[in-house]
C-alpha atoms as an extended CHARMM CRD file, in Angstrom:
* protein
*
       151  EXT
         1         1  MET       CA             17.5380000000       14.5280000000       -7.1050000000  PROA      1               0.0000000000
         2         2  PRO       CA             13.6780000000       13.8690000000       -6.5010000000  PROA      2               0.0000000000
         3         3  PHE       CA             12.6160000000       10.6690000000       -4.5320000000  PROA      3               0.0000000000
         4         4  SER       CA             12.0710000000        8.7350000000       -7.2800000000  PROA      4               0.0000000000
         5         5  ASN       CA             14.3160000000        5.9160000000       -5.5890000000  PROA      5               0.0000000000
         6         6  LEU       CA             12.0100000000        5.0920000000       -2.7320000000  PROA      6               0.0000000000
         7         7  PRO       CA              9.3140000000        2.7140000000       -2.0800000000  PROA      7               0.0000000000
         8         8  PRO       CA              6.1610000000        4.8730000000       -3.5340000000  PROA      8               0.0000000000
         9         9  LEU       CA              4.4560000000        4.7410000000       -0.4960000000  PROA      9               0.0000000000
        10        10  LEU       CA              7.2070000000        6.3980000000        1.2980000000  PROA      10              0.0000000000
        11        11  ALA       CA              7.4000000000        8.8710000000       -1.8160000000  PROA      11              0.0000000000
        12        12  GLU       CA              3.9490000000        9.8940000000       -1.4040000000  PROA      12              0.0000000000
        13        13  ALA       CA              4.0400000000       10.7600000000        2.5260000000  PROA      13              0.0000000000
        14        14  LEU       CA              7.2120000000       13.2530000000        1.6400000000  PROA      14              0.0000000000
        15        15  ALA       CA              4.9740000000       14.9630000000       -1.0490000000  PROA      15              0.0000000000
        16        16  THR       CA              2.0680000000       15.1580000000        1.2810000000  PROA      16              0.0000000000
        17        17  ARG       CA              4.3720000000       16.7740000000        3.6870000000  PROA      17              0.0000000000
        18        18  GLY       CA              5.6840000000       19.4840000000        1.0320000000  PROA      18              0.0000000000
        19        19  TYR       CA              9.1450000000       17.4490000000        0.5570000000  PROA      19              0.0000000000
        20        20  ALA       CA              9.6930000000       18.1260000000       -3.6920000000  PROA      20              0.0000000000
        21        21  ALA       CA             13.3110000000       16.6710000000       -3.1900000000  PROA      21              0.0000000000
        22        22  PRO       CA             15.4130000000       15.3910000000       -0.4330000000  PROA      22              0.0000000000
        23        23  THR       CA             17.4680000000       18.0540000000        1.7620000000  PROA      23              0.0000000000
        24        24  PRO       CA             21.2730000000       17.1760000000        1.7940000000  PROA      24              0.0000000000
        25        25  VAL       CA             21.4630000000       14.6520000000        5.0180000000  PROA      25              0.0000000000
        26        26  GLN       CA             18.5720000000       12.5890000000        3.1720000000  PROA      26              0.0000000000
        27        27  ALA       CA             20.2960000000       12.7910000000        0.2300000000  PROA      27              0.0000000000
        28        28  GLN       CA             23.0070000000       11.0630000000        1.1730000000  PROA      28              0.0000000000
        29        29  VAL       CA             21.4350000000        8.2730000000        3.3920000000  PROA      29              0.0000000000
        30        30  ILE       CA             19.4310000000        6.9740000000        0.4050000000  PROA      30              0.0000000000
        31        31  GLN       CA             22.3860000000        6.8020000000       -1.8310000000  PROA      31              0.0000000000
        32        32  PRO       CA             22.5640000000        2.7380000000       -3.1790000000  PROA      32              0.0000000000
        33        33  GLU       CA             26.1090000000        2.8500000000       -1.4520000000  PROA      33              0.0000000000
        34        34  ALA       CA             24.6900000000        3.6860000000        1.9010000000  PROA      34              0.0000000000
        35        35  ILE       CA             21.6130000000        0.8540000000        2.1110000000  PROA      35              0.0000000000
        36        36  GLY       CA             21.9430000000       -1.3750000000        4.7530000000  PROA      36              0.0000000000
        37        37  ARG       CA             25.1120000000        0.3250000000        6.3340000000  PROA      37              0.0000000000
        38        38  ASP       CA             25.7010000000        1.3790000000        9.9620000000  PROA      38              0.0000000000
        39        39  LEU       CA             25.8520000000        5.5470000000        9.3890000000  PROA      39              0.0000000000
        40        40  VAL       CA             27.0420000000        8.5070000000       11.1420000000  PROA      40              0.0000000000
        41        41  VAL       CA             24.7470000000       11.1450000000       10.4870000000  PROA      41              0.0000000000
        42        42  SER       CA             25.6150000000       14.5360000000       11.6410000000  PROA      42              0.0000000000
        43        43  ALA       CA             23.8300000000       17.8870000000       10.9110000000  PROA      43              0.0000000000
        44        44  GLN       CA             22.3330000000       20.8120000000       11.9570000000  PROA      44              0.0000000000
        45        45  THR       CA             18.8800000000       20.9680000000       13.5170000000  PROA      45              0.0000000000
        46        46  GLY       CA             16.0460000000       21.0180000000       10.9080000000  PROA      46              0.0000000000
        47        47  SER       CA             18.5270000000       19.9370000000        8.3290000000  PROA      47              0.0000000000
        48        48  GLY       CA             16.1560000000       16.7260000000        7.9110000000  PROA      48              0.0000000000
        49        49  LYS       CA             17.9700000000       14.1240000000       10.2680000000  PROA      49              0.0000000000
        50        50  THR       CA             14.5420000000       12.8770000000       11.4340000000  PROA      50              0.0000000000
        51        51  VAL       CA             13.4310000000       11.7630000000        8.2140000000  PROA      51              0.0000000000
        52        52  ALA       CA             16.8280000000       10.5950000000        7.0990000000  PROA      52              0.0000000000
        53        53  PHE       CA             16.8350000000        7.5320000000        9.0670000000  PROA      53              0.0000000000
        54        54  GLY       CA             13.8560000000        6.9470000000        9.0380000000  PROA      54              0.0000000000
        55        55  LEU       CA             14.3590000000        6.5650000000        4.9930000000  PROA      55              0.0000000000
        56        56  ALA       CA             17.9370000000        4.9260000000        5.7020000000  PROA      56              0.0000000000
        57        57  MET       CA             15.8990000000        1.5970000000        7.4700000000  PROA      57              0.0000000000
        58        58  ALA       CA             13.4770000000        1.5010000000        4.8520000000  PROA      58              0.0000000000
        59        59  GLY       CA             15.2240000000       -0.7310000000        2.8870000000  PROA      59              0.0000000000
        60        60  GLN       CA             15.3800000000       -3.3810000000        6.1730000000  PROA      60              0.0000000000
        61        61  LEU       CA             11.7080000000       -2.7640000000        6.9470000000  PROA      61              0.0000000000
        62        62  LEU       CA              9.3610000000       -2.7410000000        3.7620000000  PROA      62              0.0000000000
        63        63  GLY       CA              9.1410000000       -5.3360000000        1.2850000000  PROA      63              0.0000000000
        64        64  GLU       CA              9.1600000000       -4.5490000000       -2.5680000000  PROA      64              0.0000000000
        65        65  ASP       CA              5.1830000000       -3.5090000000       -2.6850000000  PROA      65              0.0000000000
        66        66  GLY       CA              6.3870000000       -0.7660000000       -0.0410000000  PROA      66              0.0000000000
        67        67  ARG       CA              4.2740000000       -2.3000000000        2.9150000000  PROA      67              0.0000000000
        68        68  ILE       CA              5.9660000000       -3.1740000000        6.3500000000  PROA      68              0.0000000000
        69        69  LEU       CA              7.5120000000       -6.7370000000        6.6270000000  PROA      69              0.0000000000
        70        70  PRO       CA              4.8950000000       -8.7860000000        8.6830000000  PROA      70              0.0000000000
        71        71  SER       CA              6.3490000000       -9.4670000000       12.3480000000  PROA      71              0.0000000000
        72        72  ARG       CA              5.0990000000       -9.5160000000       15.7010000000  PROA      72              0.0000000000
        73        73  GLU       CA              8.6880000000       -8.0410000000       16.7950000000  PROA      73              0.0000000000
        74        74  PRO       CA              9.9240000000       -4.7810000000       16.5690000000  PROA      74              0.0000000000
        75        75  LEU       CA             12.1680000000       -4.4800000000       13.1050000000  PROA      75              0.0000000000
        76        76  ALA       CA             13.1380000000       -1.3580000000       14.4530000000  PROA      76              0.0000000000
        77        77  LEU       CA             14.0960000000        0.4030000000       17.8620000000  PROA      77              0.0000000000
        78        78  ILE       CA             15.0890000000        4.0740000000       18.0720000000  PROA      78              0.0000000000
        79        79  ILE       CA             16.9050000000        5.0750000000       20.9950000000  PROA      79              0.0000000000
        80        80  ALA       CA             16.4600000000        8.9460000000       21.9690000000  PROA      80              0.0000000000
        81        81  PRO       CA             18.1360000000       10.6290000000       24.9450000000  PROA      81              0.0000000000
        82        82  THR       CA             15.1720000000       12.9680000000       25.7070000000  PROA      82              0.0000000000
        83        83  ARG       CA             11.2480000000       12.3240000000       26.0920000000  PROA      83              0.0000000000
        84        84  GLU       CA             10.7570000000       15.2010000000       23.9580000000  PROA      84              0.0000000000
        85        85  LEU       CA             13.2010000000       13.9330000000       21.2540000000  PROA      85              0.0000000000
        86        86  ALA       CA             11.5530000000       10.4620000000       21.4710000000  PROA      86              0.0000000000
        87        87  LEU       CA              8.2600000000       12.0200000000       21.0080000000  PROA      87              0.0000000000
        88        88  GLN       CA              9.3840000000       14.2930000000       18.0310000000  PROA      88              0.0000000000
        89        89  VAL       CA             10.9020000000       10.7200000000       16.5630000000  PROA      89              0.0000000000
        90        90  SER       CA              8.0330000000        8.8640000000       16.7350000000  PROA      90              0.0000000000
        91        91  ARG       CA              5.4490000000       11.4650000000       15.3990000000  PROA      91              0.0000000000
        92        92  GLU       CA              7.9170000000       12.0940000000       11.9510000000  PROA      92              0.0000000000
        93        93  LEU       CA              8.1110000000        8.3500000000       11.8880000000  PROA      93              0.0000000000
        94        94  MET       CA              4.1530000000        8.0270000000       12.1830000000  PROA      94              0.0000000000
        95        95  TRP       CA              3.3780000000        9.7620000000        8.7760000000  PROA      95              0.0000000000
        96        96  LEU       CA              6.6670000000        8.9130000000        7.1100000000  PROA      96              0.0000000000
        97        97  TYR       CA              5.8150000000        4.7460000000        7.4970000000  PROA      97              0.0000000000
        98        98  GLY       CA              1.7860000000        5.4700000000        8.2530000000  PROA      98              0.0000000000
        99        99  GLN       CA              0.9440000000        4.2330000000        4.5950000000  PROA      99              0.0000000000
       100       100  SER       CA              3.1530000000        1.4780000000        5.0520000000  PROA      100             0.0000000000
       101       101  GLY       CA              1.2060000000       -0.5530000000        7.8560000000  PROA      101             0.0000000000
       102       102  ALA       CA              4.0390000000       -0.0970000000       10.1730000000  PROA      102             0.0000000000
       103       103  ARG       CA              2.8840000000       -0.0060000000       13.9890000000  PROA      103             0.0000000000
       104       104  ILE       CA              4.7220000000        2.7770000000       15.9690000000  PROA      104             0.0000000000
       105       105  ALA       CA              5.1770000000        2.3580000000       19.8160000000  PROA      105             0.0000000000
       106       106  THR       CA              6.5140000000        4.6470000000       21.8070000000  PROA      106             0.0000000000
       107       107  CYS       CA              8.5920000000        4.0000000000       25.2000000000  PROA      107             0.0000000000
       108       108  VAL       CA              9.1560000000        7.1680000000       27.5820000000  PROA      108             0.0000000000
       109       109  GLY       CA              9.0670000000        7.6970000000       31.4510000000  PROA      109             0.0000000000
       110       110  GLY       CA              6.3310000000        9.8300000000       32.2100000000  PROA      110             0.0000000000
       111       111  MET       CA              3.6850000000        8.2400000000       30.3200000000  PROA      111             0.0000000000
       112       112  ASP       CA              1.4160000000        5.0970000000       30.7730000000  PROA      112             0.0000000000
       113       113  ALA       CA              3.6810000000        1.6730000000       31.1350000000  PROA      113             0.0000000000
       114       114  SER       CA              0.7040000000       -0.4430000000       30.4090000000  PROA      114             0.0000000000
       115       115  LYS       CA             -0.5380000000        1.1120000000       27.6750000000  PROA      115             0.0000000000
       116       116  GLU       CA              3.2570000000        0.8360000000       26.0470000000  PROA      116             0.0000000000
       117       117  ARG       CA              3.1450000000       -2.8220000000       26.9480000000  PROA      117             0.0000000000
       118       118  ARG       CA             -0.2760000000       -2.9940000000       25.0830000000  PROA      118             0.0000000000
       119       119  GLN       CA              1.4190000000       -1.4220000000       21.9440000000  PROA      119             0.0000000000
       120       120  LEU       CA              4.3620000000       -3.6520000000       22.5210000000  PROA      120             0.0000000000
       121       121  ASN       CA              1.8300000000       -6.7750000000       22.9740000000  PROA      121             0.0000000000
       122       122  HSD       CA              0.0130000000       -6.0160000000       19.5910000000  PROA      122             0.0000000000
       123       123  GLY       CA              3.0460000000       -6.1290000000       17.8930000000  PROA      123             0.0000000000
       124       124  ALA       CA              4.7250000000       -2.5600000000       16.8980000000  PROA      124             0.0000000000
       125       125  HSD       CA              7.0710000000       -2.9280000000       14.3840000000  PROA      125             0.0000000000
       126       126  ILE       CA              9.1520000000        0.2670000000       15.1050000000  PROA      126             0.0000000000
       127       127  VAL       CA             10.1180000000        1.4370000000       18.8980000000  PROA      127             0.0000000000
       128       128  VAL       CA             11.0090000000        4.8660000000       19.9840000000  PROA      128             0.0000000000
       129       129  GLY       CA             12.1360000000        5.2590000000       23.4220000000  PROA      129             0.0000000000
       130       130  THR       CA             14.2850000000        6.4450000000       26.0660000000  PROA      130             0.0000000000
       131       131  PRO       CA             17.0330000000        4.2180000000       27.2510000000  PROA      131             0.0000000000
       132       132  GLY       CA             15.6330000000        3.7030000000       30.7730000000  PROA      132             0.0000000000
       133       133  ARG       CA             11.5030000000        2.7980000000       29.5520000000  PROA      133             0.0000000000
       134       134  LEU       CA             13.4600000000        1.2000000000       27.3350000000  PROA      134             0.0000000000
       135       135  ARG       CA             15.3120000000       -1.1560000000       29.6420000000  PROA      135             0.0000000000
       136       136  ASP       CA             12.3300000000       -1.2340000000       32.1370000000  PROA      136             0.0000000000
       137       137  HSD       CA             10.2130000000       -3.1560000000       29.4670000000  PROA      137             0.0000000000
       138       138  LEU       CA             13.3590000000       -5.5300000000       28.7810000000  PROA      138             0.0000000000
       139       139  GLU       CA             13.3730000000       -6.3810000000       31.9270000000  PROA      139             0.0000000000
       140       140  ARG       CA             10.0490000000       -6.6150000000       32.3220000000  PROA      140             0.0000000000
       141       141  GLY       CA             10.0430000000       -9.0750000000       29.2200000000  PROA      141             0.0000000000
       142       142  ALA       CA              7.3640000000       -6.9460000000       27.2640000000  PROA      142             0.0000000000
       143       143  LEU       CA             10.3210000000       -5.9470000000       24.7220000000  PROA      143             0.0000000000
       144       144  ASP       CA             11.3450000000       -8.8990000000       22.4410000000  PROA      144             0.0000000000
       145       145  LEU       CA             14.7860000000       -7.4860000000       20.2090000000  PROA      145             0.0000000000
       146       146  SER       CA             15.3670000000      -10.9180000000       18.3710000000  PROA      146             0.0000000000
       147       147  ALA       CA             14.0710000000       -9.5560000000       15.0310000000  PROA      147             0.0000000000
       148       148  LEU       CA             15.4370000000       -6.6120000000       14.5120000000  PROA      148             0.0000000000
       149       149  LYS       CA             16.5460000000       -5.3580000000       11.1120000000  PROA      149             0.0000000000
       150       150  ALA       CA             17.1770000000       -1.8220000000       12.3410000000  PROA      150             0.0000000000
       151       151  ALA       CA             18.6150000000        0.2150000000       15.1970000000  PROA      151             0.0000000000
């Protein structure tokens, strides 16, 4: 099954990365019955899970033209248990959503929190972070989750 049922900009990003067809885990999350639902996904390392959840939330984040929906507040929040995983997830989502106009902010310990606040203030559509740093931004009023469509 090719990526024909995805917004063209995402399908193009996948093709550019060499994806000709979805991995099994990706195929499951883009099924019509999975769209807009909460999903629990478990698969081996290297199976395409990160791209899978990027694909799974596309229906909530992109308009009919395949562009990111307009918003000053984040539309999606991804919480990763470690800094390394958050950075990996952010990198994957950057290429996947790059052509859609999405702005992605990564909020993790050990990085410049003031730079993260600037990214959040400039309107990040997708926020990826670790629990401690996200909590810090929430407590300081830098992170507004009122517009979330996917978490």
